[in-house]
C-alpha positions as CSV (number, residue, x, y, z in Angstrom):
1,X,0.0,0.0,0.1
2,X,1.4,3.2,-0.9
3,X,2.1,5.7,1.8
4,X,1.4,9.5,1.5
5,X,4.7,10.8,2.8
6,X,6.4,13.7,1.5
7,X,9.5,15.8,2.6
8,X,7.6,19.0,2.7
9,X,7.5,20.7,6.0
10,X,8.2,24.3,7.0
11,X,9.8,25.7,3.6
12,X,8.0,24.1,1.4
13,X,4.8,25.2,2.8
14,X,5.7,28.9,2.5
15,X,6.5,28.1,-1.1
16,X,3.0,26.9,-1.5
17,X,1.3,29.9,0.0
18,X,3.5,32.0,-2.0
19,X,2.2,29.9,-5.2
20,X,-1.3,30.5,-4.0
21,X,-1.0,34.3,-3.4
22,X,0.5,34.3,-7.0
23,X,-2.3,32.4,-8.3
24,X,-5.0,34.5,-6.7
25,X,-3.5,37.7,-8.2
26,X,-3.6,36.6,-11.6
27,X,-7.4,35.3,-11.3
28,X,-8.3,38.4,-9.9
29,X,-6.6,40.4,-12.7
30,X,-9.5,39.3,-15.1
31,X,-12.2,41.4,-16.6
32,X,-15.0,38.6,-15.5
33,X,-13.8,38.9,-12.1
34,X,-13.8,42.6,-11.9
35,X,-17.6,42.4,-13.1
36,X,-18.3,40.0,-10.3
37,X,-16.6,41.8,-7.7
38,X,-18.6,45.1,-8.5
39,X,-21.8,42.8,-7.9
40,X,-20.6,41.4,-4.9
41,X,-19.8,44.2,-3.2
42,X,-23.4,45.0,-2.7
43,X,-23.9,42.2,-0.4
44,X,-23.7,42.7,3.2
45,X,-21.3,41.4,6.0
46,X,-22.9,40.2,9.0
47,X,-22.1,40.4,12.4
48,X,-20.7,37.3,14.8
49,X,-23.6,36.3,16.4
50,X,-25.9,37.0,13.3
51,X,-23.4,34.5,11.3
52,X,-23.7,31.9,14.2
53,X,-27.7,32.5,13.9
54,X,-27.1,31.7,10.0
55,X,-25.1,28.8,10.4
56,X,-27.6,27.5,12.9
57,X,-30.4,27.6,10.4
58,X,-28.9,27.0,7.1
59,X,-25.0,25.6,7.5
60,X,-24.6,25.9,3.7
61,X,-25.8,29.3,3.3
62,X,-23.3,31.8,0.7
63,X,-25.0,34.9,-0.5
64,X,-27.3,36.6,2.1
65,X,-29.7,39.7,1.4
66,X,-33.0,41.1,2.8
67,X,-36.4,40.9,0.6
68,X,-35.9,44.2,-0.6
69,X,-32.5,44.0,-1.5
70,X,-32.8,41.0,-3.8
71,X,-35.7,42.7,-5.4
72,X,-34.6,46.2,-6.0
73,X,-30.5,45.5,-6.5
74,X,-30.4,41.8,-8.1
75,X,-33.9,41.7,-9.5
76,X,-34.4,38.3,-7.8
77,X,-37.4,37.3,-5.6
78,X,-37.2,35.1,-2.5
79,X,-39.3,31.7,-2.0
80,X,-42.3,31.8,0.4
81,X,-41.3,30.4,3.9
82,X,-37.2,30.5,3.0
83,X,-36.2,33.1,5.3
84,X,-33.3,32.9,7.9
85,X,-34.1,35.0,11.2
86,X,-31.3,37.3,12.4
87,X,-31.1,40.2,14.8
88,X,-31.0,44.0,13.0
89,X,-30.6,47.2,15.2
90,X,-33.5,49.3,15.7
91,X,-34.0,52.9,15.1
92,X,-34.6,53.6,18.9
93,X,-32.4,53.5,21.7
94,X,-33.1,52.8,25.6
95,X,-31.3,55.1,28.0
96,X,-29.8,53.5,31.3
97,X,-27.7,55.0,34.0
98,X,-24.2,53.4,34.7
99,X,-22.2,54.1,38.1
100,X,-18.7,54.6,37.5
101,X,-15.8,56.7,39.5
102,X,-16.1,60.6,39.0
103,X,-12.8,61.8,37.0
104,X,-11.2,65.2,37.5
105,X,-11.1,66.5,34.0
106,X,-7.8,68.8,34.9
107,X,-5.7,65.6,36.2
108,X,-7.7,62.8,34.5
109,X,-7.5,61.1,38.0
110,X,-10.5,60.1,40.3
111,X,-12.0,62.5,42.8
112,X,-11.7,61.4,46.2
113,X,-13.7,62.4,49.2
114,X,-12.4,63.3,52.8
115,X,-11.9,59.9,53.6
116,X,-9.8,59.3,50.5
117,X,-12.6,56.9,48.9
118,X,-13.5,57.4,45.0
119,X,-16.9,59.6,44.5
120,X,-18.7,57.8,42.3
121,X,-21.6,59.3,40.1
122,X,-24.4,58.2,37.7
123,X,-23.9,58.6,33.9
124,X,-26.6,58.2,31.2
125,X,-25.8,55.3,28.5
126,X,-28.0,54.4,25.4
127,X,-28.2,51.0,25.0
128,X,-29.1,50.0,21.1
129,X,-32.0,47.7,20.8
130,X,-32.7,45.0,18.3
131,X,-35.7,43.1,16.4
132,X,-35.8,40.2,14.1
133,X,-35.5,40.6,10.5
134,X,-35.8,37.8,7.7
135,X,-33.0,37.2,5.2
136,X,-33.0,35.0,2.2
137,X,-29.9,32.8,0.7
138,X,-29.4,32.9,-3.1
139,X,-30.4,29.4,-3.4
140,X,-33.8,30.5,-1.9
141,X,-34.5,33.2,-4.9
142,X,-35.5,33.3,-8.2
143,X,-35.1,35.7,-11.0
144,X,-32.0,37.4,-13.1
145,X,-28.8,35.2,-12.7
146,X,-26.0,36.6,-10.8
147,X,-22.4,36.9,-12.5
148,X,-20.5,33.5,-12.2
149,X,-16.8,32.9,-11.8
150,X,-14.4,30.5,-14.0
151,X,-14.2,28.3,-10.9
152,X,-14.1,25.0,-12.7
153,X,-15.0,21.7,-10.5
154,X,-11.8,19.6,-9.7
155,X,-12.1,16.2,-11.8
156,X,-9.6,12.9,-11.6
157,X,-9.0,10.2,-9.2
158,X,-6.8,10.1,-6.2
159,X,-4.3,6.9,-5.6
160,X,-5.5,5.4,-2.5
161,X,-8.6,7.7,-2.0
162,X,-10.2,5.2,0.6
163,X,-7.2,5.5,2.8
164,X,-7.1,9.1,2.6
165,X,-10.6,9.5,3.3
166,X,-10.3,7.2,6.3
167,X,-7.6,9.1,7.5
168,X,-9.4,12.6,7.3
169,X,-12.1,10.7,9.3
170,X,-9.9,9.6,11.9
171,X,-8.3,13.5,12.2
172,X,-11.8,15.2,12.5
173,X,-13.5,15.5,15.7
174,X,-17.0,15.2,14.3
175,X,-18.6,12.7,12.1
176,X,-17.9,13.1,8.4
177,X,-20.7,12.3,5.9
178,X,-21.0,12.3,2.5
179,X,-24.8,13.0,1.5
180,X,-26.8,15.2,-0.9
181,X,-26.4,18.9,0.0
182,X,-28.9,21.8,-0.8
183,X,-28.0,24.8,-2.6
184,X,-24.6,25.3,-4.2
185,X,-22.1,24.5,-1.6
186,X,-19.9,21.7,-1.9
187,X,-20.0,20.8,1.8
188,X,-20.3,22.5,5.2
189,X,-19.5,22.4,8.9
190,X,-22.1,22.9,11.6
191,X,-20.5,22.6,14.7
192,X,-21.6,18.9,15.1
193,X,-20.7,17.2,11.7
194,X,-18.9,17.7,8.6
195,X,-21.0,17.0,5.1
196,X,-19.8,16.7,2.0
197,X,-21.6,16.7,-1.2
198,X,-22.5,13.6,-2.7
199,X,-21.5,13.2,-6.7
200,X,-18.2,14.9,-6.4
201,X,-15.0,13.8,-8.1
202,X,-12.6,12.0,-5.7
203,X,-10.2,15.0,-5.9
204,X,-13.0,17.4,-5.1
205,X,-14.2,15.2,-2.3
206,X,-10.6,15.3,-0.6
207,X,-10.1,18.8,-1.3
208,X,-13.7,19.8,0.2
209,X,-13.2,17.6,3.2
210,X,-9.9,19.2,4.0
211,X,-11.6,22.5,3.8
212,X,-14.4,21.6,6.2
213,X,-11.7,20.1,8.3
214,X,-9.6,23.5,8.5
215,X,-13.5,25.1,9.1
216,X,-13.8,22.7,12.4
217,X,-10.2,23.6,13.7
218,X,-10.2,27.1,13.3
219,X,-13.7,28.6,13.5
220,X,-15.4,25.9,15.6
221,X,-16.9,27.5,18.9
222,X,-15.5,24.8,20.9
223,X,-12.0,24.4,19.3
224,X,-11.0,28.2,19.1
225,X,-10.8,31.2,21.1
226,X,-12.8,34.3,20.9
227,X,-10.4,36.2,18.5
228,X,-10.9,33.5,15.7
229,X,-14.4,33.4,16.4
230,X,-14.8,36.9,15.6
231,X,-13.5,36.8,12.1
232,X,-15.6,38.0,9.5
233,X,-16.9,35.2,6.8
234,X,-14.3,36.2,4.0
235,X,-11.7,35.7,6.3
236,X,-12.7,32.1,7.6
237,X,-13.0,31.1,4.2
238,X,-9.6,32.2,3.0
239,X,-7.9,30.3,6.0
240,X,-9.9,26.9,5.4
241,X,-9.4,27.3,1.5
242,X,-5.9,28.2,1.8
243,X,-5.0,25.2,4.3
244,X,-6.8,22.8,2.0
245,X,-4.6,23.8,-0.9
246,X,-1.6,23.7,1.0
247,X,-2.2,20.2,2.6
248,X,-3.5,18.7,-0.9
249,X,-0.1,20.2,-2.4
250,X,1.8,18.1,0.2
251,X,0.0,15.2,-0.7
252,X,0.7,15.8,-4.6
253,X,-2.9,16.6,-5.5
254,X,-3.3,19.9,-7.4
255,X,-6.3,22.0,-6.8
256,X,-5.2,25.1,-8.4
257,X,-7.8,25.0,-10.8
258,X,-10.8,25.5,-8.2
259,X,-8.7,27.2,-5.1
260,X,-7.3,30.2,-7.0
261,X,-10.9,31.2,-8.2
262,X,-12.7,30.2,-4.9
263,X,-10.0,32.3,-3.0
264,X,-10.3,35.3,-5.5
265,X,-14.1,35.3,-4.9
266,X,-13.7,35.9,-1.1
267,X,-10.5,38.5,-1.4
268,X,-11.3,42.1,-1.4
269,X,-8.7,43.3,-3.5
270,X,-5.6,42.3,-5.4
271,X,-3.6,43.2,-2.2
272,X,-5.1,40.2,-0.6
273,X,-5.1,41.5,2.9
274,X,-7.3,38.9,4.3
275,X,-4.6,36.2,3.0
276,X,-1.6,38.0,4.3
277,X,-2.9,38.7,7.8
278,X,-3.6,34.9,8.0
279,X,-0.3,33.6,6.7
280,X,0.7,32.3,10.1
281,X,-2.8,30.4,10.8
282,X,-2.5,28.9,7.1
283,X,0.9,27.8,7.9
284,X,0.5,26.5,11.3
285,X,-2.8,24.8,10.3
286,X,-1.6,23.0,7.3
287,X,1.3,21.8,9.2
288,X,-0.5,20.4,11.8
289,X,-3.2,18.7,9.6
290,X,-0.8,17.2,7.6
291,X,1.3,16.0,10.4
292,X,-2.0,14.2,12.0
293,X,-2.9,12.9,8.5
294,X,0.5,11.7,8.3
295,X,0.0,9.7,11.8
296,X,-3.3,8.3,11.0
297,X,-2.2,7.0,7.5
298,X,0.8,5.1,9.3
299,X,-1.8,3.8,11.7
300,X,-4.0,2.6,8.6
301,X,-1.1,0.9,6.9
302,X,-0.2,-0.9,10.0
303,X,-3.8,-2.1,10.4
304,X,-3.7,-3.4,6.9
305,X,-0.4,-5.3,7.2
306,X,-2.2,-7.2,10.5
307,X,-4.3,-8.8,8.0
308,X,-1.2,-10.7,6.6
309,X,0.1,-11.4,10.2
310,X,-1.1,-14.9,9.8
311,X,1.3,-15.5,6.9
312,X,4.8,-15.9,8.6
313,X,6.2,-16.5,5.3
314,X,5.0,-13.2,4.1
315,X,6.2,-11.2,7.2
316,X,9.6,-13.2,6.9
317,X,9.7,-12.4,3.0
318,X,8.8,-8.4,4.1
319,X,11.2,-8.1,6.5
320,X,13.9,-9.3,4.1
321,X,12.8,-6.9,1.4
322,X,12.6,-3.9,3.5
323,X,16.0,-4.5,4.9
324,X,17.4,-4.7,1.2
325,X,16.0,-1.5,0.3
326,X,17.0,0.2,3.7
327,X,20.9,-0.9,2.8
328,X,20.5,0.2,-0.9
329,X,21.2,3.6,-2.5
330,X,18.1,3.9,-4.9
331,X,16.6,7.1,-4.7
332,X,12.9,7.5,-2.8
333,X,12.9,3.6,-1.0
334,X,9.8,4.6,0.7
335,X,8.1,4.1,-3.0
336,X,9.6,0.8,-3.5
337,X,8.5,-0.1,0.2
338,X,5.2,0.7,-0.7
339,X,5.0,-1.6,-3.6
340,X,5.8,-4.8,-1.6
341,X,2.1,-6.2,-1.4
342,X,1.7,-5.9,-5.2
343,X,5.1,-7.6,-5.9
344,X,4.5,-10.2,-3.5
345,X,1.0,-11.4,-4.7
346,X,2.2,-11.3,-8.4
347,X,5.3,-13.9,-7.5
348,X,8.0,-11.4,-8.3
349,X,9.3,-11.8,-4.7
350,X,9.4,-15.6,-4.9
351,X,13.3,-15.9,-4.5
352,X,13.2,-13.8,-1.3
353,X,10.9,-16.2,0.5
354,X,12.4,-18.2,3.2
355,X,13.0,-21.8,2.8
356,X,10.6,-24.3,4.4
357,X,13.1,-25.2,7.2
358,X,13.7,-21.5,8.1
359,X,12.3,-21.1,11.8
360,X,9.1,-18.6,11.1
361,X,10.0,-17.2,15.0
362,X,13.4,-16.2,13.7
363,X,12.5,-12.3,12.4
364,X,10.3,-11.9,15.5
365,X,13.2,-12.7,17.8
366,X,15.8,-10.6,15.7
367,X,13.3,-7.5,15.9
368,X,12.7,-8.0,19.9
369,X,16.7,-8.2,20.3
370,X,17.1,-4.9,18.0
371,X,14.2,-3.3,20.4
372,X,16.1,-4.4,23.5
373,X,19.6,-2.8,22.4
374,X,17.9,0.5,21.5
375,X,15.8,0.8,24.9
376,X,18.5,-0.1,27.0
377,X,22.0,0.5,25.5
378,X,23.9,-1.0,28.5
379,X,22.0,-4.1,28.0
380,X,24.9,-5.9,26.2
381,X,27.7,-3.8,27.8
382,X,30.8,-6.2,26.9
383,X,31.6,-8.4,23.7
384,X,28.3,-7.1,22.4
385,X,27.8,-9.5,19.4
386,X,28.6,-12.4,21.2
387,X,26.3,-11.3,23.9
388,X,23.3,-10.3,21.1
389,X,23.4,-13.9,19.8
390,X,23.3,-15.3,23.1
391,X,20.4,-13.1,24.1
392,X,18.5,-13.8,20.9
393,X,19.3,-17.7,20.8
394,X,17.9,-17.6,24.5
395,X,14.8,-15.6,23.6
396,X,14.0,-18.1,20.5
397,X,14.6,-21.1,22.9
398,X,12.1,-19.5,25.3
399,X,9.4,-18.6,22.7
400,X,9.6,-22.2,20.9
401,X,8.3,-23.3,24.3
402,X,5.4,-21.1,24.3
403,X,6.4,-19.4,27.4
404,X,6.0,-15.5,26.7
405,X,3.8,-14.0,29.6
406,X,7.2,-12.3,31.0
407,X,7.8,-10.8,27.6
408,X,4.4,-9.8,27.1
409,X,4.3,-7.8,30.4
410,X,7.5,-6.4,29.9
411,X,6.5,-4.7,27.0
412,X,3.4,-3.8,28.3
413,X,5.0,-2.0,31.0
414,X,6.9,0.0,28.4
415,X,3.8,0.8,26.7
416,X,2.0,2.1,29.7
417,X,5.0,4.3,31.0
418,X,7.5,5.1,28.2
419,X,6.3,7.5,25.7
420,X,9.2,7.4,23.8
421,X,9.4,3.6,23.1
422,X,5.8,2.9,23.6
423,X,4.6,2.8,20.0
424,X,7.3,0.5,19.2
425,X,6.8,-1.9,22.3
426,X,3.0,-1.8,20.9
427,X,4.3,-2.9,17.7
428,X,6.2,-5.9,19.2
429,X,3.2,-6.8,21.5
430,X,0.8,-6.7,18.8
431,X,3.2,-9.3,16.7
432,X,3.7,-11.3,19.8
433,X,-0.1,-11.5,20.4
434,X,-0.6,-12.6,16.7
435,X,2.0,-15.2,17.1
436,X,1.0,-16.6,20.4
437,X,-2.6,-15.7,21.3
438,X,-3.5,-15.2,25.2
439,X,-5.3,-17.9,26.7
440,X,-9.1,-17.3,27.6
441,X,-8.9,-15.8,31.1
442,X,-9.7,-17.9,34.1
443,X,-10.9,-16.0,37.0
444,X,-9.5,-17.0,40.4
445,X,-11.8,-18.0,42.6
446,X,-12.5,-16.3,46.2
447,X,-10.5,-19.2,47.7
448,X,-7.4,-18.6,45.9
449,X,-7.5,-14.9,47.8
450,X,-8.4,-16.2,51.1
451,X,-4.9,-18.3,51.4
452,X,-3.1,-15.0,50.9
453,X,-2.9,-13.6,54.5
454,X,-3.0,-16.0,57.4
455,X,-4.5,-13.4,59.8
456,X,-7.1,-10.6,59.4
457,X,-5.1,-7.4,59.2
458,X,-6.4,-3.6,59.1
459,X,-4.1,-2.9,56.5
460,X,-2.4,-4.5,53.4
461,X,-0.5,-3.8,50.3
462,X,-0.6,-6.2,47.3
463,X,1.3,-6.3,43.9
464,X,-0.7,-7.7,40.9
465,X,1.2,-7.7,37.9
466,X,2.6,-4.3,37.5
467,X,0.3,-2.4,39.8
468,X,-0.2,-1.7,43.2
469,X,-3.3,-2.1,45.5
470,X,-3.2,-0.6,49.0
471,X,-6.3,-1.5,51.7
472,X,-7.0,-0.2,54.9
473,X,-9.9,-0.7,57.4
474,X,-11.8,2.6,57.2
475,X,-13.6,4.4,60.1
476,X,-17.0,3.5,59.3
477,X,-15.9,-0.7,58.8
478,X,-15.8,-0.7,55.1
479,X,-12.5,-0.9,53.1
480,X,-10.5,2.1,51.9
481,X,-8.5,1.2,48.7
482,X,-6.2,3.2,46.3
483,X,-4.4,1.6,43.1
484,X,-1.1,2.9,42.0
485,X,0.8,2.4,39.0
486,X,4.1,1.0,38.3
487,X,5.8,4.2,39.2
488,X,3.5,4.4,42.0
489,X,1.5,7.0,41.0
490,X,-2.2,7.2,42.4
491,X,-4.4,5.9,39.6
492,X,-7.9,5.2,41.2
493,X,-9.6,4.5,44.6
494,X,-12.6,4.4,46.7
495,X,-14.4,2.5,49.4
496,X,-16.2,-1.0,49.1
497,X,-17.8,-3.4,51.7
498,X,-19.3,-3.2,54.9
499,X,-18.1,-4.2,58.7
500,X,-19.0,-7.9,57.9
501,X,-16.6,-8.0,54.6
502,X,-13.2,-10.0,55.2
503,X,-10.0,-8.6,53.8
504,X,-10.1,-11.6,51.2
505,X,-13.6,-10.7,50.0
506,X,-12.7,-7.1,49.7
507,X,-9.3,-7.7,47.6
508,X,-11.4,-10.4,45.4
509,X,-13.9,-7.6,44.5
510,X,-11.6,-4.7,43.9
511,X,-9.6,-6.8,41.5
512,X,-13.0,-7.9,39.4
513,X,-14.4,-4.3,39.7
514,X,-11.2,-2.7,38.4
515,X,-10.2,-5.3,36.2
516,X,-6.6,-5.5,37.3
517,X,-5.6,-8.9,36.9
518,X,-8.0,-12.1,36.0
519,X,-5.1,-14.8,36.1
520,X,-2.5,-13.3,38.6
521,X,-2.3,-14.2,42.4
522,X,-1.9,-10.7,44.1
523,X,1.8,-10.7,46.0
524,X,1.4,-9.3,49.6
525,X,4.3,-7.1,50.1
526,X,5.2,-5.6,53.7
527,X,3.8,-2.1,54.7
528,X,7.6,-0.9,55.4
529,X,8.7,-2.5,51.6
530,X,5.9,-0.2,50.3
531,X,6.8,2.9,52.1
532,X,10.5,2.2,51.1
533,X,9.5,2.0,47.4
534,X,7.1,5.0,47.5
535,X,10.3,7.0,49.4
536,X,12.6,6.0,46.4
537,X,9.7,7.0,44.2
538,X,9.8,10.5,45.6
539,X,13.4,11.0,45.2
540,X,13.3,10.3,41.8
541,X,10.6,12.9,41.4
542,X,13.1,15.3,42.8
543,X,15.8,14.2,40.4
544,X,17.6,16.7,38.6
545,X,16.4,18.2,35.2
546,X,17.8,16.5,32.3
547,X,18.4,19.0,29.8
548,X,19.4,16.6,26.7
549,X,17.0,15.4,24.1
550,X,16.4,11.6,24.2
551,X,18.7,11.4,21.3
552,X,21.7,13.3,23.2
553,X,21.0,11.1,26.1
554,X,21.2,8.1,23.8
555,X,24.9,9.4,22.6
556,X,25.8,10.4,26.2
557,X,24.9,7.1,27.9
558,X,22.6,8.9,29.9
559,X,19.4,7.3,29.1
560,X,18.6,6.3,32.7
561,X,19.0,10.2,33.6
562,X,16.6,11.1,30.9
563,X,14.0,8.6,31.7
564,X,13.7,9.5,35.2
565,X,13.6,13.1,34.4
566,X,11.2,12.5,31.9
567,X,8.7,10.5,34.1
568,X,9.2,13.0,37.1
569,X,8.3,16.1,34.4
570,X,5.0,13.8,33.5
571,X,4.4,13.3,37.3
572,X,4.6,16.9,37.9
573,X,2.0,18.0,35.3
574,X,-0.3,15.4,36.3
575,X,-0.4,16.6,39.9
576,X,-0.8,20.1,38.5
577,X,-3.8,18.7,36.3
578,X,-5.3,16.9,39.4
579,X,-5.0,19.1,42.5
580,X,-4.1,22.5,41.3
581,X,-7.7,23.6,40.4
582,X,-9.1,23.0,43.8
583,X,-6.3,24.6,45.6
584,X,-6.7,28.0,43.5
585,X,-10.2,28.3,44.0
586,X,-9.4,27.7,47.6
587,X,-6.9,30.6,47.5
588,X,-3.9,28.2,48.7
589,X,-1.9,28.7,45.5
590,X,1.0,29.7,48.0
591,X,0.9,26.6,50.1
592,X,0.4,24.4,46.9
593,X,3.4,25.6,45.1
594,X,5.3,25.4,48.1
595,X,4.5,21.7,48.0
596,X,5.1,21.1,44.5
597,X,8.6,22.8,44.5
598,X,9.7,20.7,47.7
599,X,8.6,17.6,45.6
600,X,9.7,18.4,42.2
601,X,12.3,21.3,42.5
602,X,11.5,24.9,41.4
603,X,13.3,24.1,38.1
604,X,11.2,21.4,36.9
605,X,7.8,23.2,38.0
606,X,8.7,26.1,36.1
607,X,9.9,24.0,33.0
608,X,6.7,22.3,32.9
609,X,4.5,25.6,33.2
610,X,7.0,27.1,30.5
611,X,6.4,24.4,28.0
612,X,2.4,24.6,28.3
613,X,2.8,28.4,28.0
614,X,5.0,28.2,25.0
615,X,2.7,25.9,23.3
616,X,-0.1,28.9,23.2
617,X,1.8,31.9,22.2
618,X,-1.4,33.5,21.0
619,X,-3.0,33.1,24.2
620,X,-3.3,37.0,25.8
621,X,-4.4,35.6,29.0
622,X,-1.1,34.8,29.8
623,X,0.7,38.2,30.7
624,X,3.5,39.7,28.7
625,X,5.9,39.0,31.6
626,X,4.9,35.6,32.0
627,X,4.9,34.8,28.1
628,X,8.4,36.5,28.0
629,X,9.7,34.3,30.9
630,X,8.5,31.0,29.6
631,X,10.1,31.9,26.3
632,X,13.1,32.0,27.9
633,X,13.0,28.4,29.2
634,X,14.3,25.8,27.1
635,X,12.3,22.6,27.1
636,X,14.0,19.4,25.8
637,X,12.9,18.1,22.8
638,X,10.5,21.0,21.8
639,X,9.5,20.9,18.4
640,X,7.4,22.8,15.7
641,X,6.0,19.0,14.8
642,X,3.3,18.3,17.1
643,X,4.0,14.7,17.2
644,X,7.5,14.9,17.9
645,X,7.1,17.8,20.5
646,X,8.0,16.5,24.1
647,X,6.4,19.7,25.6
648,X,2.9,18.1,24.7
649,X,3.8,15.1,27.2
650,X,4.0,17.7,30.0
651,X,1.0,19.8,28.9
652,X,-1.1,21.3,32.1
653,X,-4.4,21.4,31.1
654,X,-5.5,23.7,33.9
655,X,-7.1,27.2,33.0
656,X,-4.7,29.7,31.2
657,X,-5.3,32.2,34.0
658,X,-4.5,29.9,36.9
659,X,-1.4,28.7,34.9
660,X,-0.4,32.1,34.5
661,X,-0.8,32.8,38.0
662,X,1.2,29.9,39.0
663,X,4.4,30.6,36.7
664,X,4.0,34.3,37.9
665,X,4.6,33.2,41.6
666,X,7.5,30.6,40.5
667,X,9.2,33.5,39.0
668,X,9.0,35.5,42.4
669,X,10.2,32.6,44.1
670,X,13.0,32.4,41.5
671,X,13.7,35.9,41.7
672,X,13.6,35.7,45.7
673,X,16.1,32.9,45.6
674,X,18.4,34.6,43.4
675,X,18.7,37.6,45.5
676,X,19.0,35.8,48.7
677,X,21.8,33.9,47.3
678,X,23.4,37.3,46.0
679,X,22.9,38.8,49.5
680,X,24.5,36.0,51.1
681,X,27.3,36.3,48.7
682,X,27.5,40.1,49.0
683,X,27.7,39.3,52.9
684,X,30.6,36.8,52.5
685,X,32.5,39.4,50.8
686,X,32.2,42.4,53.1
687,X,32.9,39.8,56.0
688,X,36.4,39.2,54.3
689,X,36.8,42.7,53.4
690,X,36.3,43.6,57.1
691,X,38.7,40.9,58.4
692,X,41.5,42.1,56.2
693,X,40.8,45.6,57.2
694,X,41.1,44.6,61.1
695,X,44.2,42.6,60.9
696,X,47.3,44.6,62.3
697,X,50.3,45.4,60.1
698,X,53.8,44.3,61.1
699,X,54.6,48.0,61.7
700,X,51.8,47.9,64.1
701,X,52.5,44.9,65.9
702,X,56.2,46.2,66.4
703,X,54.9,49.5,68.1
704,X,52.4,47.4,70.3
705,X,55.4,45.2,71.4
706,X,57.6,48.1,72.0
707,X,54.9,49.7,74.0
708,X,54.3,46.7,76.4
709,X,58.0,46.6,76.9
710,X,58.2,50.2,78.0
711,X,55.2,49.5,80.3
712,X,57.1,46.7,82.1
713,X,60.4,48.2,82.5
714,X,61.2,49.7,85.9
715,X,61.0,53.2,86.7
716,X,63.9,55.3,85.9
717,X,65.6,52.5,83.6
718,X,64.9,52.8,79.6
719,X,63.3,50.3,77.8
720,X,65.2,48.2,75.3
721,X,65.3,50.3,72.5
722,X,65.5,53.6,74.4
723,X,68.8,55.2,75.1
724,X,70.2,56.5,78.2
725,X,70.6,60.3,78.5
726,X,74.5,61.4,78.0
């Protein structure tokens, strides 16, 4: 199956937008467009609130005007009962009074009374009033034809059309349907679904779907901020079509015949002010959609490949074929890799098929060995080639016995805990599951749990697979329980049972209700051991911040330090998400930040919040000093490509105002710490200076000694250094 891959990233996207700009200018230079623009200028631009009302009543509306406007300016007549209700301003205004501080006209400052409080005054304010009127879309009118532009519908088929449409459906956050659409629009987005007109060509369908996808991302009530919501319709259409053009260009689909004319019809003049004002939105939006589509295309590709997993010969042949392509010097190897299914089915790769006596597990074992060495480079510290062969031989022998539960549990723990390797581990786990399907789960009976403890404790801890379960007797006689993941982070909890329930019964019910394990017998560990594990985890959370990317850590043999720092960053962000909101509303921010900095360190807390702020540079809810402070912090692994950006691993989902307050207070704590260190340094320097000044000189010591000797000499006798008078 062909993959839609392209090397186009930032620079080619800029090139595509420049091509788009030039094409629109050429289109707008035609005489036919000038005549069209003359007519279109008579149509009214509606407010944001009225645009919402129009979208709710007729999502596919294009050109709107009142009854009189259609009749007098365009010689067209609306059909009965086809009106769209909107608000129009009334001629009369309502007068109300507003209380405000009285301002001194000379100083432009508030006037204060004798107690120093501002003097208040009543000011009349005229409030505009509105009434409801009907407007009509061009599709609901009849009469003299309006001028039309040479906007040609796109024709032609698209390679792997079904796959690309499936990726678009996965990328969209609302349902996507192809169905009949009234009016002239090729599709619409109405906040709840995306609809594409039935009967369009494959190329037009793809282009329209991406156009509506851009609307859903940048002009949806749920997905965008107030600034974008208040954009006029021309700007919204220009942004959506421009993003669609750039994305299609990336995947090798030429939509210029349609896009240039469509964009020209929405532009106010040949200077293209709407397009130029939205260039950054267009480039960022296109890049985001491209990355998400490629990610879903990869996933779809893997799903299709899974259909062939039951054929070990096919998989082994593919491994050999891809390895040869990878090690060759042919240009565009990804294009040759995409031809595997076609070549294999036609028999052209028969020469690469493994012989009948070759072990079908060998390729899987080799892949697991390669992954193990990448995950832990220190796995084979000495004589790596020999150790690797020995490791793979032992793994193959173990897999031939069918005992792979420990290997599956190890891969599963990586999927849960390590974002850097989770995707690769998940692929290997799927291959392992396909080769060794899991047996039907056999739930353990209650009698199995009854033998775990010999007496009836009031508190106990159990290790279940990679999870931990802490149970203790509650004050009302029930059982309190908390579930921890393998990093001892609190995942879930609650209460269960009554005073008559035994610990073994509570343990059994919790495991069954939470689905922790259906086959593993819980292993009881002592409370002291559990506390020691938690203490060690707390120490890991306060580990130094690793400023290297994963690749740099791999090169410098610092993967362990990187992983500990990475997991601590994630834990810090999770705790902000789970606890900060309640502490903020309880006006307990200083105490909360003190706890966070004590647990994770000031640097880690600032790094996590800085990454969150950096991901939203457009959000004015972050004050300028906060944005500037966050921009100074370098987050390891930051990237303009969303799927590779480490900052998203530590994204704090609290309200931006809360994040702003927390980061502002952390900056103040940092400054206070710097001032304290500076003051201590200055005091130390002053003390050294004072000590040096108080230290007597050699001449001073000699003079003091002479005075002591003179004072101790008998009266009438000169001192040692005094001369007797002649």
